[in-house]
TORFI-124564 format. One record per residue: residue in one letter; x, y, z of N, C-alpha, C in turn; residue number from 1. Coordinates in steps of 0.05 Angstrom, whole numbers. Layout:
residues N
  aa    n.px    n.py    n.pz   ca.px   ca.py   ca.pz    c.px    c.py    c.pz    i
   a       X       Y       Z       X       Y       Z       X       Y       Z  NUM
...
This chain:
residues 485
  aa    n.px    n.py    n.pz   ca.px   ca.py   ca.pz    c.px    c.py    c.pz    i
   m   -1095     669    -135   -1076     649    -145   -1090     630    -164    1
   r   -1079     627    -188   -1092     611    -209   -1090     581    -202    2
   q   -1108     566    -215   -1109     536    -210   -1082     524    -219    3
   e   -1071     534    -241   -1046     524    -252   -1024     528    -231    4
   e   -1023     552    -219   -1002     558    -199   -1006     540    -174    5
   m   -1031     536    -166   -1036     519    -143   -1025     490    -148    6
   e   -1030     480    -172   -1021     453    -178    -990     452    -178    7
   k    -978     473    -189    -948     474    -189    -937     474    -160    8
   i    -950     489    -143    -941     491    -115    -944     464    -101    9
   l    -966     450    -106    -969     424     -94    -948     404    -104   10
   k    -942     405    -130    -922     388    -142    -895     394    -130   11
   i    -889     420    -127    -864     428    -115    -862     417     -87   12
   g    -884     419     -72    -884     409     -44    -877     380     -43   13
   v    -889     364     -61    -883     335     -62    -854     331     -69   14
   l    -844     346     -88    -817     343     -97    -797     349     -75   15
   l    -802     371     -61    -784     379     -40    -784     359     -16   16
   s    -808     349      -9    -810     332      14    -796     305      10   17
   s    -791     298     -16    -778     273     -21    -748     274     -21   18
   e    -737     299     -19    -708     302     -19    -696     303       9   19
   r    -675     287      14    -663     286      40    -634     296      41   20
   d    -624     303      18    -597     314      16    -599     344      15   21
   l    -587     358      35    -591     387      37    -581     402      13   22
   n    -558     394       2    -547     408     -21    -566     405     -45   23
   c    -575     381     -50    -594     377     -72    -620     391     -67   24
   l    -628     392     -42    -653     405     -35    -652     435     -42   25
   l    -630     448     -34    -627     477     -39    -627     483     -69   26
   e    -614     466     -85    -614     470    -114    -643     467    -125   27
   r    -657     447    -115    -684     443    -124    -703     466    -117   28
   i    -699     476     -93    -716     499     -84    -713     522    -103   29
   l    -688     531    -108    -684     554    -125    -694     549    -154   30
   a    -688     525    -164    -696     519    -192    -727     519    -194   31
   c    -741     508    -174    -770     507    -175    -782     534    -173   32
   v    -771     551    -155    -782     578    -151    -777     595    -176   33
   m    -754     592    -188    -749     608    -212    -767     600    -235   34
   e    -773     574    -237    -791     565    -258    -819     575    -253   35
   l    -828     573    -227    -854     582    -220    -858     612    -225   36
   a    -837     628    -219    -839     657    -222    -832     666    -250   37
   g    -821     648    -266    -814     656    -294    -793     677    -295   38
   c    -772     674    -279    -751     694    -278    -724     684    -289   39
   d    -706     702    -293    -681     695    -307    -658     687    -288   40
   a    -659     697    -263    -637     692    -245    -647     691    -216   41
   g    -631     680    -199    -639     678    -171    -617     670    -152   42
   t    -620     676    -127    -601     669    -107    -615     659     -82   43
   l    -604     638     -70    -614     627     -45    -594     632     -24   44
   y    -602     646      -2    -584     651      21    -594     635      44   45
   l    -576     627      62    -583     615      87    -571     631     109   46
   l    -586     634     131    -576     650     154    -556     633     169   47
   e    -533     646     174    -512     633     190    -499     654     208   48
   g    -505     651     233    -495     671     252    -509     698     247   49
   d    -494     719     242    -505     745     238    -502     754     209   50
   a    -503     735     191    -501     742     162    -516     722     145   51
   l    -523     731     121    -535     714     101    -513     704      82   52
   r    -510     678      81    -489     667      64    -500     656      38   53
   f    -486     662      16    -495     653     -10    -493     622     -10   54
   e    -514     609     -19    -514     580     -22    -516     571     -51   55
   i    -536     582     -65    -540     575     -93    -545     600    -109   56
   m    -532     602    -133    -536     625    -151    -540     613    -179   57
   r    -561     624    -193    -566     615    -220    -572     640    -237   58
   n    -561     639    -262    -567     660    -281    -569     647    -309   59
   d    -593     645    -319    -597     631    -344    -586     647    -368   60
   t    -588     673    -368    -577     689    -390    -547     685    -392   61
   l    -533     688    -370    -504     685    -370    -495     656    -369   62
   k    -515     638    -364    -508     610    -362    -487     604    -340   63
   t    -491     617    -318    -473     613    -295    -489     601    -272   64
   y    -479     580    -261    -492     565    -239    -470     559    -219   65
   s    -473     569    -195    -453     564    -174    -466     556    -148   66
   g    -451     543    -132    -462     533    -107    -474     505    -110   67
   g    -483     493     -88    -493     466     -89    -472     446     -86   68
   r    -480     421     -81    -460     399     -77    -440     406     -56   69
   g    -448     421     -37    -430     428     -15    -411     451     -20   70
   q    -412     463     -44    -394     484     -51    -409     511     -52   71
   r    -403     529     -34    -416     555     -35    -403     573     -56   72
   p    -419     592     -67    -406     612     -84    -385     628     -69   73
   e    -364     634     -83    -342     648     -69    -348     678     -68   74
   l    -367     685     -51    -375     713     -47    -377     718     -17   75
   p    -371     742      -8    -372     748      20    -401     748      30   76
   p    -406     740      54    -434     740      65    -446     768      66   77
   v    -472     769      66    -486     795      68    -492     800      97   78
   p    -482     822     108    -487     829     136    -517     835     141   79
   l    -526     829     164    -555     834     171    -559     863     179   80
   h    -558     881     160    -566     908     166    -586     918     144   81
   r    -602     937     151    -626     943     135    -620     956     108   82
   g    -595     962     103    -589     973      77    -589     953      55   83
   n    -586     927      62    -587     906      43    -615     895      40   84
   v    -624     893      16    -652     886      12    -658     858      22   85
   c    -639     839      18    -644     812      27    -644     810      57   86
   a    -627     826      70    -626     827      99    -651     840     110   87
   m    -660     861      97    -685     875     106    -709     856     105   88
   a    -711     840      84    -733     822      81    -734     802     104   89
   l    -710     793     112    -708     773     133    -713     786     161   90
   l    -701     809     165    -704     823     191    -733     831     197   91
   e    -747     840     176    -774     848     180    -795     827     172   92
   n    -784     804     163    -801     781     156    -823     790     136   93
   r    -815     803     115    -834     812      95    -823     810      67   94
   t    -840     806      48    -832     804      20    -827     832       8   95
   i    -806     835      -7    -800     861     -19    -799     857     -50   96
   c    -815     873     -63    -817     871     -93    -808     898    -104   97
   i    -789     898    -122    -778     922    -134    -780     920    -164   98
   e    -792     940    -176    -796     940    -205    -770     945    -220   99
   d    -754     965    -210    -728     971    -223    -708     980    -202  100
   v    -688     964    -198    -669     969    -176    -654     995    -181  101
   k    -651    1003    -206    -635    1027    -212    -650    1053    -203  102
   n    -676    1051    -201    -692    1074    -192    -699    1073    -162  103
   s    -689    1052    -149    -696    1049    -120    -673    1061    -104  104
   k    -681    1079     -86    -661    1092     -68    -662    1081     -39  105
   e    -681    1063     -35    -686    1053      -8    -664    1033       2  106
   y    -653    1018     -17    -634     998      -9    -607    1001     -23  107
   d    -587     987     -13    -560     988     -24    -558     967     -46  108
   f    -557     976     -71    -555     957     -94    -527     959    -107  109
   s    -507     967     -91    -480     969    -102    -470     941    -110  110
   g    -478     920     -95    -470     893    -103    -479     885    -130  111
   p    -506     887    -135    -515     881    -162    -503     899    -184  112
   a    -498     924    -177    -486     942    -196    -458     933    -204  113
   r    -442     924    -184    -415     914    -190    -417     889    -206  114
   y    -436     872    -200    -440     847    -215    -446     853    -244  115
   d    -464     872    -248    -472     880    -275    -448     891    -291  116
   a    -432     907    -277    -409     920    -290    -388     898    -298  117
   m    -385     878    -282    -365     857    -289    -375     838    -310  118
   t    -401     833    -311    -412     812    -329    -427     823    -353  119
   g    -435     848    -352    -451     859    -373    -481     853    -370  120
   y    -487     842    -347    -515     835    -342    -531     861    -335  121
   n    -557     859    -336    -574     883    -330    -595     875    -309  122
   t    -588     879    -284    -607     873    -263    -629     894    -262  123
   c    -654     885    -263    -676     904    -264    -696     899    -242  124
   s    -714     880    -247    -735     874    -227    -725     854    -206  125
   m    -737     855    -182    -727     837    -161    -751     831    -142  126
   l    -751     805    -134    -771     796    -114    -756     781     -92  127
   v    -758     791     -68    -742     780     -45    -762     770     -24  128
   v    -759     743     -18    -778     730       0    -763     717      22  129
   p    -770     723      47    -757     710      70    -768     681      73  130
   m    -751     663      85    -759     636      91    -759     632     121  131
   c    -782     625     132    -784     620     161    -799     594     165  132
   n    -791     579     186    -804     553     191    -830     557     208  133
   r    -842     535     217    -867     536     231    -866     553     256  134
   e    -843     552     270    -839     566     295    -832     596     290  135
   g    -831     604     265    -824     631     259    -794     636     259  136
   e    -778     615     262    -749     618     261    -739     625     233  137
   r    -721     644     231    -711     652     205    -691     632     194  138
   i    -696     624     169    -679     604     157    -661     616     135  139
   g    -673     633     118    -657     645      97    -675     662      79  140
   v    -665     667      55    -679     685      37    -677     675       8  141
   l    -699     678      -7    -700     673     -35    -700     700     -50  142
   q    -682     704     -67    -680     729     -82    -682     723    -112  143
   l    -704     732    -125    -708     727    -153    -703     753    -169  144
   i    -691     750    -192    -683     773    -208    -693     771    -237  145
   n    -704     793    -247    -712     796    -274    -734     777    -283  146
   a    -759     784    -276    -782     769    -287    -782     772    -317  147
   l    -792     752    -331    -793     752    -360    -822     749    -369  148
   d    -830     765    -389    -857     761    -401    -856     739    -421  149
   e    -879     734    -434    -881     712    -453    -862     715    -476  150
   a    -855     739    -483    -836     744    -505    -807     742    -496  151
   g    -802     737    -470    -775     735    -460    -762     761    -453  152
   n    -778     783    -451    -768     809    -443    -770     812    -413  153
   v    -751     827    -402    -751     833    -374    -774     851    -366  154
   c    -788     844    -345    -811     860    -336    -812     858    -306  155
   a    -832     872    -294    -836     871    -266    -849     845    -258  156
   f    -845     836    -233    -858     812    -223    -888     818    -220  157
   a    -905     799    -228    -934     803    -226    -942     807    -196  158
   p    -962     824    -191    -970     830    -163    -976     805    -147  159
   d    -989     785    -159    -996     761    -144    -974     740    -142  160
   m    -951     746    -155    -930     726    -154    -917     725    -126  161
   a    -918     747    -111    -907     747     -85    -920     726     -67  162
   l    -946     724     -69    -961     704     -53    -953     675     -61  163
   v    -950     671     -87    -942     645     -97    -915     637     -86  164
   v    -896     655     -89    -868     649     -80    -867     646     -49  165
   e    -883     662     -35    -884     660      -6    -893     632       3  166
   s    -913     621     -12    -923     595      -5    -901     574      -8  167
   v    -887     575     -30    -865     556     -35    -842     560     -15  168
   a    -836     586      -9    -815     592      10    -821     580      38  169
   s    -847     581      45    -855     570      71    -850     540      72  170
   q    -859     526      50    -854     497      48    -824     491      48  171
   a    -809     507      34    -780     503      32    -767     506      59  172
   a    -775     526      74    -763     530     101    -768     507     119  173
   i    -792     496     118    -799     473     135    -783     449     127  174
   t    -781     445     101    -766     422      91    -737     424      98  175
   i    -725     448      95    -697     452     102    -693     445     132  176
   q    -711     455     148    -709     450     177    -711     420     183  177
   n    -730     406     169    -733     377     174    -708     362     165  178
   v    -696     370     143    -672     357     133    -649     362     153  179
   r    -648     386     164    -628     391     184    -632     375     209  180
   y    -657     371     218    -663     354     241    -654     326     236  181
   v    -660     315     212    -651     288     205    -621     286     206  182
   w    -607     306     195    -578     306     195    -568     307     224  183
   e    -580     324     241    -570     326     268    -574     300     284  184
   i    -597     286     279    -602     261     292    -582     240     282  185
   r    -577     240     256    -558     221     245    -530     227     256  186
   e    -522     252     257    -496     260     268    -493     252     297  187
   l    -515     254     312    -515     246     340    -509     216     342  188
   l    -522     200     325    -517     171     325    -488     166     317  189
   h    -478     179     297    -451     175     288    -431     183     311  190
   s    -438     204     325    -421     212     348    -420     191     369  191
   f    -444     179     374    -445     157     394    -428     134     385  192
   v    -430     127     359    -414     105     349    -384     111     351  193
   r    -376     135     345    -348     142     348    -339     141     377  194
   v    -356     150     395    -349     149     424    -346     120     433  195
   m    -364     102     424    -363      74     432    -338      61     421  196
   s    -332      67     396    -308      56     383    -283      66     397  197
   s    -283      91     404    -260     103     418    -257      91     446  198
   a    -280      86     459    -279      75     486    -265      48     486  199
   i    -270      32     465    -256       6     463    -226      10     460  200
   d    -219      30     443    -191      35     438    -177      46     463  201
   e    -191      63     478    -179      75     502    -177      55     525  202
   r    -192      34     524    -193      15     546    -168      -2     547  203
   t    -155      -6     525    -131     -23     524    -110     -10     506  204
   p     -84     -13     513     -63      -3     496     -60     -20     471  205
   y     -71     -44     471     -69     -62     448     -94     -59     431  206
   n     -91     -65     405    -114     -64     387    -126     -36     386  207
   a    -110     -15     390    -120      11     396    -134      24     372  208
   s    -126      18     348    -139      32     325    -151      12     306  209
   h    -158     -12     316    -168     -34     299    -193     -25     283  210
   a    -214     -16     297    -239     -10     284    -235      14     264  211
   r    -220      33     272    -215      56     254    -200      48     229  212
   h    -180      31     232    -165      22     209    -184       5     191  213
   m    -200     -12     203    -219     -28     187    -238     -10     171  214
   a    -249      11     184    -268      29     171    -255      44     148  215
   e    -230      53     152    -216      68     130    -211      49     107  216
   c    -201      25     113    -196       5      92    -222      -4      79  217
   g    -243      -8      96    -269     -17      86    -281       4      67  218
   g    -279      29      73    -290      50      56    -277      49      28  219
   r    -251      45      28    -237      44       2    -244      18     -13  220
   f    -248      -3       2    -256     -29     -10    -283     -26     -23  221
   v    -302     -13      -9    -329      -9     -20    -327       7     -46  222
   d    -311      28     -46    -308      45     -70    -296      29     -93  223
   y    -277      12     -87    -264      -5    -107    -284     -24    -120  224
   l    -300     -37    -103    -321     -55    -113    -340     -40    -132  225
   g    -347     -16    -124    -365       0    -141    -355       6    -168  226
   a    -328       6    -171    -316      12    -197    -311     -13    -213  227
   c    -316     -36    -202    -311     -61    -216    -337     -71    -230  228
   d    -335     -79    -254    -358     -90    -269    -368    -116    -255  229
   g    -394    -118    -253    -406    -142    -242    -405    -145    -212  230
   q    -395    -125    -198    -394    -126    -169    -415    -108    -157  231
   k    -420    -113    -131    -441     -98    -117    -434     -68    -117  232
   k    -454     -52    -123    -451     -23    -122    -465     -13     -97  233
   f    -450      -3     -78    -462       7     -53    -472      35     -57  234
   s    -497      40     -48    -507      67     -47    -494      80     -23  235
   e    -497     107     -20    -486     121       3    -497     110      29  236
   d    -523     104      29    -536      93      53    -525      66      59  237
   e    -521      49      39    -511      22      44    -482      23      54  238
   k    -467      42      43    -439      45      52    -439      54      81  239
   e    -456      72      88    -458      82     116    -465      59     134  240
   e    -484      43     127    -493      20     143    -470       1     148  241
   f    -455      -5     126    -433     -24     128    -411     -13     147  242
   l    -403      12     143    -381      23     159    -389      26     188  243
   m    -415      32     193    -424      33     221    -422       5     234  244
   s    -428     -15     219    -425     -43     229    -395     -48     236  245
   v    -378     -39     219    -349     -43     223    -340     -29     249  246
   l    -349      -4     253    -341      11     276    -351      -1     302  247
   l    -374     -15     301    -387     -26     325    -381     -56     329  248
   h    -366     -68     311    -364     -98     312    -351    -108     337  249
   d    -334     -92     350    -320    -101     374    -331     -88     399  250
   i    -355     -77     399    -365     -63     422    -367     -81     446  251
   g    -371    -107     441    -373    -126     463    -348    -128     480  252
   k    -325    -119     469    -300    -119     484    -300    -100     507  253
   l    -321     -83     509    -323     -65     531    -325     -80     558  254
   v    -335    -104     557    -339    -120     582    -319    -143     583  255
   t    -302    -146     564    -281    -168     565    -261    -161     586  256
   p    -255    -179     605    -235    -173     626    -209    -164     614  257
   l    -198    -143     626    -173    -132     616    -150    -152     618  258
   e    -150    -168     639    -128    -187     643    -127    -207     621  259
   v    -150    -211     607    -150    -229     584    -144    -213     559  260
   m    -157    -191     555    -153    -175     531    -125    -164     529  261
   n    -112    -158     551     -85    -146     551     -63    -167     556  262
   k     -70    -192     554     -51    -213     560     -30    -215     539  263
   a      -7    -203     544      15    -202     524      33    -226     524  264
   e      32    -241     547      49    -265     549      32    -288     560  265
   r      43    -313     558      27    -336     566      22    -335     596  266
   l      42    -327     612      39    -326     641      30    -298     650  267
   f      13    -298     670       7    -272     683      32    -262     697  268
   p      35    -236     700      59    -226     714      65    -238     741  269
   e      44    -243     757      49    -255     783      58    -284     781  270
   q      50    -298     760      59    -326     757      89    -326     749  271
   y      96    -308     731     124    -307     722     142    -298     745  272
   t     133    -278     761     149    -269     783     152    -291     804  273
   a     131    -306     809     133    -328     829     152    -349     820  274
   f     153    -355     794     172    -375     783     200    -365     787  275
   l     206    -340     780     233    -329     783     241    -329     812  276
   h     223    -323     830     228    -323     859     236    -352     868  277
   r     222    -372     857     227    -399     865     255    -407     855  278
   m     263    -398     831     290    -405     821     311    -392     839  279
   e     306    -368     848     325    -354     866     327    -369     893  280
   v     305    -379     903     305    -394     927     321    -420     924  281
   v     318    -433     900     333    -458     895     363    -451     895  282
   r     372    -429     883     400    -422     883     410    -416     911  283
   l     394    -401     927     403    -395     954     404    -420     971  284
   t     385    -438     967     386    -463     982     411    -480     975  285
   a     418    -479     949     443    -493     941     467    -480     954  286
   r     468    -454     956     490    -440     968     492    -448     998  287
   i     470    -448    1011     469    -456    1040     479    -485    1043  288
   g     469    -502    1025     477    -530    1026     507    -533    1023  289
   r     519    -519    1005     548    -520    1001     563    -510    1026  290
   l     553    -488    1037     566    -477    1061     564    -495    1085  291
   e     542    -510    1086     538    -528    1108     550    -555    1103  292
   g     560    -559    1079     574    -584    1072     556    -606    1062  293
   s     530    -601    1058     512    -622    1048     512    -623    1017  294
   m     527    -605    1004     527    -604     975     555    -594     967  295
   t     566    -607     947     592    -600     937     590    -574     920  296
   e     613    -562     914     614    -538     898     604    -545     870  297
   a     612    -569     859     604    -577     833     574    -581     832  298
   e     563    -592     853     534    -596     854     519    -569     855  299
   e     530    -550     870     518    -524     871     518    -511     843  300
   e     541    -512     830     544    -500     804     524    -513     784  301
   a     521    -539     786     503    -553     768     474    -543     773  302
   r     467    -541     799     440    -532     806     435    -503     796  303
   v     455    -485     800     452    -458     791     449    -457     760  304
   r     466    -473     746     464    -474     717     437    -484     708  305
   r     426    -504     722     400    -515     715     378    -494     719  306
   t     379    -478     740     359    -457     744     361    -435     722  307
   r     385    -429     714     388    -409     693     376    -419     667  308
   e     381    -445     661     370    -457     637     339    -457     639  309
   a     329    -463     663     300    -463     667     288    -435     662  310
   e     302    -414     672     293    -387     669     293    -379     639  311
   a     314    -387     625     316    -381     596     293    -395     581  312
   l     288    -420     587     267    -435     573     240    -422     578  313
   v     234    -416     604     208    -405     610     205    -377     597  314
   r     226    -361     598     225    -335     586     220    -337     556  315
   s     233    -356     543     229    -360     514     201    -370     507  316
   m     191    -389     522     164    -400     517     142    -380     524  317
   n     148    -364     544     128    -344     553     121    -324     531  318
   t     140    -318     514     136    -297     493     136    -308     465  319
   a     140    -334     462     143    -346     435     117    -343     419  320
   g     120    -337     393      96    -337     376      84    -365     373  321
   f     102    -385     372      93    -413     370     112    -430     386  322
   v     101    -448     402     116    -467     419     122    -492     404  323
   t     147    -499     401     155    -522     385     155    -548     402  324
   d     157    -571     389     158    -596     403     182    -598     421  325
   e     205    -587     411     229    -587     427     226    -572     453  326
   m     213    -548     451     207    -533     476     190    -549     495  327
   l     170    -562     485     152    -578     502     167    -601     516  328
   e     185    -613     501     201    -635     513     218    -624     536  329
   q     231    -601     531     248    -590     552     231    -582     577  330
   l     207    -571     571     189    -564     593     180    -588     609  331
   q     175    -611     595     167    -635     608     190    -645     627  332
   c     214    -643     617     237    -651     635     239    -632     659  333
   l     235    -607     654     237    -587     676     215    -591     696  334
   r     193    -603     687     170    -607     705     177    -627     727  335
   e     197    -644     722     205    -664     742     222    -652     764  336
   e     233    -629     760     250    -616     781     233    -606     804  337
   t     243    -611     828     228    -602     852     247    -587     871  338
   c     235    -573     891     251    -560     912     236    -564     938  339
   t     251    -563     960     239    -567     987     239    -541    1002  340
   e     216    -532    1011     214    -507    1025     221    -511    1055  341
   e     222    -489    1070     231    -490    1098     213    -509    1115  342
   d     188    -510    1109     170    -527    1125     170    -556    1116  343
   g     188    -562    1097     190    -590    1087     173    -596    1064  344
   t     157    -577    1054     139    -582    1032     155    -584    1006  345
   v     150    -605     991     164    -609     966     146    -597     943  346
   r     157    -578     928     142    -565     907     157    -568     880  347
   p     142    -571     859     154    -572     832     164    -544     824  348
   w     185    -544     808     194    -518     797     173    -505     780  349
   i     160    -522     765     138    -513     747     111    -522     757  350
   e      96    -503     768      69    -509     778      51    -519     755  351
   p      31    -536     761      14    -546     740       1    -525     723  352
   e      -9    -503     735     -22    -482     719      -2    -467     702  353
   v      23    -464     712      44    -452     696      51    -470     672  354
   y      53    -496     677      59    -515     656      37    -514     635  355
   d      12    -513     643     -10    -512     623      -8    -487     606  356
   m      -2    -464     619      -1    -439     604      22    -439     584  357
   l      46    -449     593      69    -449     575      66    -469     553  358
   s      48    -488     556      44    -508     535      25    -499     513  359
   i      14    -475     516      -4    -464     494      13    -462     469  360
   r       4    -475     448      20    -477     424      23    -450     410  361
   k       0    -436     407       0    -411     391     -16    -390     406  362
   g      -4    -365     407     -18    -344     421     -12    -345     451  363
   t     -27    -329     466     -22    -327     495     -45    -336     511  364
   l     -68    -343     499     -92    -349     513     -97    -379     516  365
   s    -106    -387     540    -115    -414     544    -142    -418     531  366
   e    -151    -443     530    -177    -448     518    -199    -433     533  367
   e    -197    -433     559    -217    -419     575    -217    -389     569  368
   e    -192    -378     568    -190    -349     562    -199    -343     534  369
   r    -194    -361     515    -202    -357     488    -233    -356     486  370
   k    -246    -373     501    -275    -373     502    -286    -346     513  371
   i    -271    -336     533    -279    -309     544    -277    -288     522  372
   m    -255    -289     507    -251    -269     485    -273    -272     464  373
   e    -279    -297     457    -299    -302     436    -327    -293     445  374
   e    -331    -291     471    -357    -283     481    -364    -254     473  375
   h    -343    -239     464    -348    -211     458    -368    -207     435  376
   v    -370    -227     416    -389    -224     394    -418    -226     404  377
   s    -422    -244     424    -449    -247     435    -456    -222     451  378
   v    -436    -211     465    -441    -186     480    -447    -163     461  379
   t    -433    -163     438    -438    -142     418    -467    -144     409  380
   d    -477    -168     404    -505    -172     395    -524    -162     417  381
   r    -518    -168     442    -537    -160     464    -536    -130     468  382
   l    -513    -118     466    -511     -89     470    -525     -74     447  383
   l    -521     -83     422    -533     -69     400    -563     -74     398  384
   s    -573     -95     411    -601    -100     412    -616     -78     427  385
   k    -601     -63     443    -614     -41     459    -617     -16     442  386
   i    -605     -15     419    -607       8     401    -627       2     379  387
   r    -645      20     374    -664      16     352    -653      25     326  388
   f    -641       7     311    -631      13     285    -654       9     265  389
   s    -661      30     251    -683      28     232    -675      38     205  390
   g    -693      34     185    -688      44     159    -662      33     147  391
   n    -645      51     137    -621      43     123    -599      32     142  392
   l    -604      31     168    -585      20     187    -594      -6     200  393
   s    -615     -18     188    -628     -41     202    -611     -66     204  394
   h    -589     -68     188    -572     -92     189    -547     -89     207  395
   v    -544     -66     219    -519     -60     234    -515     -81     255  396
   r    -535     -87     271    -532    -106     293    -525    -134     282  397
   e    -540    -143     262    -535    -170     251    -507    -173     240  398
   w    -498    -153     224    -472    -155     212    -449    -153     232  399
   a    -452    -134     251    -431    -131     271    -426    -156     288  400
   a    -448    -170     294    -447    -193     312    -439    -218     298  401
   a    -435    -217     271    -429    -242     256    -401    -241     243  402
   h    -384    -223     252    -359    -219     238    -338    -242     242  403
   h    -345    -261     260    -327    -284     264    -339    -310     252  404
   e    -359    -307     236    -371    -331     223    -354    -337     197  405
   f    -351    -364     192    -337    -373     168    -355    -388     150  406
   l    -349    -387     124    -367    -400     104    -369    -430     108  407
   n    -349    -443     120    -350    -472     124    -362    -480     151  408
   g    -373    -460     166    -388    -466     190    -370    -469     215  409
   t    -344    -464     213    -326    -467     236    -324    -441     252  410
   g    -338    -420     244    -336    -395     259    -354    -395     283  411
   y    -357    -372     295    -374    -370     319    -387    -342     319  412
   p    -409    -338     334    -421    -356     354    -442    -375     343  413
   s    -452    -371     319    -475    -387     310    -468    -408     290  414
   h    -442    -410     282    -433    -430     263    -449    -429     237  415
   k    -453    -405     227    -468    -402     202    -451    -412     179  416
   k    -464    -419     157    -451    -429     133    -460    -415     108  417
   g    -442    -415      88    -449    -407      61    -466    -383      58  418
   e    -489    -386      45    -506    -364      38    -520    -352      63  419
   d    -518    -365      86    -529    -354     110    -513    -330     120  420
   i    -489    -327     109    -471    -305     117    -473    -283      96  421
   p    -483    -259     104    -487    -238      84    -461    -229      71  422
   y    -464    -218      48    -441    -207      32    -425    -188      49  423
   e    -439    -169      63    -425    -149      78    -409    -161     101  424
   v    -419    -183     113    -405    -196     135    -380    -209     124  425
   r    -382    -221     100    -358    -234      88    -336    -213      84  426
   m    -344    -189      75    -325    -168      71    -312    -160      98  427
   m    -329    -157     119    -319    -149     145    -300    -169     157  428
   t    -306    -195     153    -288    -216     163    -261    -214     151  429
   i    -260    -209     125    -234    -206     111    -219    -182     123  430
   l    -232    -160     126    -220    -136     137    -210    -141     165  431
   d    -226    -155     181    -218    -160     209    -194    -178     211  432
   i    -193    -199     195    -170    -217     196    -145    -203     186  433
   f    -148    -189     164    -124    -176     153    -112    -156     172  434
   d    -129    -138     184    -118    -119     203    -106    -132     227  435
   s    -118    -154     236    -107    -168     259     -80    -180     253  436
   l     -76    -189     228     -50    -201     221     -28    -180     218  437
   v     -35    -157     206     -14    -137     201     -11    -117     224  438
   a     -29    -117     243     -27     -98     265      -1    -101     281  439
   d      10     -78     289      35     -79     304      30     -73     334  440
   d       5     -74     343      -1     -67     371     -15     -91     385  441
   r     -12    -115     375     -24    -138     388      -5    -149     409  442
   p     -15    -157     433       2    -166     454      14    -193     450  443
   y       2    -210     433      10    -238     431      25    -244     405  444
   k      31    -225     388      45    -231     364      58    -206     352  445
   r      77    -211     334      89    -189     319      72    -183     294  446
   a      76    -158     284      63    -151     260      72    -168     237  447
   m      54    -177     220      61    -195     198      64    -178     172  448
   p      83    -184     155      85    -170     130      59    -173     113  449
   v      53    -153      98      28    -152      83      25    -176      65  450
   e      46    -182      50      45    -205      31      40    -231      44  451
   r      51    -235      68      46    -259      83      17    -260      93  452
   a       6    -237     101     -22    -236     110     -40    -243      87  453
   l     -34    -232      63     -51    -238      40     -50    -267      32  454
   s     -26    -280      36     -24    -308      30     -41    -325      49  455
   i     -43    -316      74     -60    -330      94     -89    -327      86  456
   l     -97    -303      77    -125    -298      69    -132    -317      45  457
   k    -114    -319      26    -118    -336       3    -121    -365      12  458
   s    -104    -374      30    -105    -401      40    -132    -406      54  459
   m    -141    -387      70    -166    -390      85    -189    -392      66  460
   a    -187    -379      42    -208    -379      23    -207    -404       5  461
   e    -184    -410      -6    -181    -431     -27    -177    -459     -15  462
   q    -162    -461       6    -156    -488      18    -176    -495      41  463
   e    -181    -475      58    -197    -481      82    -226    -476      78  464
   g    -234    -460      58    -262    -455      53    -275    -437      73  465
   k    -259    -421      87    -270    -404     108    -280    -377      97  466
   l    -265    -366      77    -271    -340      67    -280    -341      38  467
   d    -293    -320      29    -303    -318       2    -280    -314     -18  468
   p    -274    -334     -35    -250    -331     -53    -252    -307     -71  469
   e    -276    -301     -82    -278    -278    -100    -273    -252     -86  470
   l    -284    -249     -62    -279    -225     -46    -250    -222     -38  471
   v    -238    -244     -31    -209    -243     -24    -193    -234     -48  472
   r    -200    -245     -72    -186    -237     -96    -189    -207    -101  473
   l    -213    -197     -98    -218    -168    -102    -204    -151     -81  474
   f    -204    -162     -56    -190    -147     -35    -160    -144     -41  475
   v    -148    -166     -50    -119    -165     -57    -115    -146     -80  476
   e    -132    -146    -100    -129    -128    -123    -132     -99    -114  477
   s    -150     -94     -95    -157     -66     -88    -134     -51     -75  478
   r    -117     -66     -60     -96     -53     -44    -108     -31     -26  479
   c    -132     -37     -16    -147     -16      -2    -135     -10      26  480
   w    -116     -26      35    -103     -20      61     -82       2      58  481
   e     -76       9      33     -57      31      28     -71      57      28  482
   a     -65      75      46     -77     101      47     -69     117      22  483
   p     -88     132      10     -82     147     -14     -61     168      -8  484
   a     -45     175     -28     -23     195     -24     -35     222     -17  485
């Protein structure tokens, strides 16, 4: 092997080891080997099941290049039987060099013959080299066609070229295997993330697709920003990191009590049932009083009417999106009503804890329950601290745990302000609020029309100073919540 060839092999090794995209790697492998061997055409096959599948094909004379970028050449796979020269090379793990395929009777060259007949090409010399990794596992085959001399004429492959190509093929096989390992590890992590995200969705009938909707919308928002002049351009790795943060942002809800997370009304079911039971007791007591003569019929009717009014008020306040001053005044009056139980105990119609719950102005959660819900971001941070996010995923924990921070410092849990909140977190906060507003599966509110939700985002940005005004503007422009047709 000449010094020049040794240097080329080393350079190719460095080049291949730096590539982490399998499609780009396969293209580089074939291009480098063809240049090293000085040939006109080549094919790279990968073993899949019991056949060799075409991955990359190049022909400089015909100027045809197919495969790569995830698109295989539209050709049927080559079965692993010894009549096919590429299959034979892999089965016997040996290099096969043929000076002229037309004079070779050992292998089936009907495929190249058909190709030549269709294209006018003239397949002559061929060098076929198997690719195996360190463990001897078969990866695929490199097939080189028509070596060229210095004048550009087709000739046989040089006797020592087999050793040169074998060296590169060995490096290529190891690199392909390493890239596959990296992909498998990454896919394992992504599978874990999808499982965790689904676990949150499966745990409650509410908020069931929140993270998935945010990720879909977020992916389109990232792409939109990339197409805008002067805006951040996300690399594929940066986009992956951001979307993984989105999918994991609510993982802390795995430990949030279901009675809080699923609270669709201000009162717990047992509280509401107890109130209705008390109203029924009041009506029965009034009936008994009238029958015994201690209460007139008019008094009984008034008492029954009052309990029905109380039930209507409590039912309305229990599910109201917002409790008005008028409702609170009526509830205060109702609070004065009492009933006497059989043992002589005087009890209010509205128990203190029921009164407090019905007095919640907005939403269904009390201050204590809201604090329990807010704790999910701290739990998210603690849970994600158990995972070693490295390299291009190093910000996942930080971003996921900060999605409730506001630019004016009124968010939680750390009350961060301004530039302390990363760009990606600002994006995530907008996505989170928007999906929460328009979602139709929340227990404590109805779905909000999109335009009303956008108006709230603008107000939070421009009047309240909570959100990034420029990002809100771009979000509104992007219409990224609309799935493509």
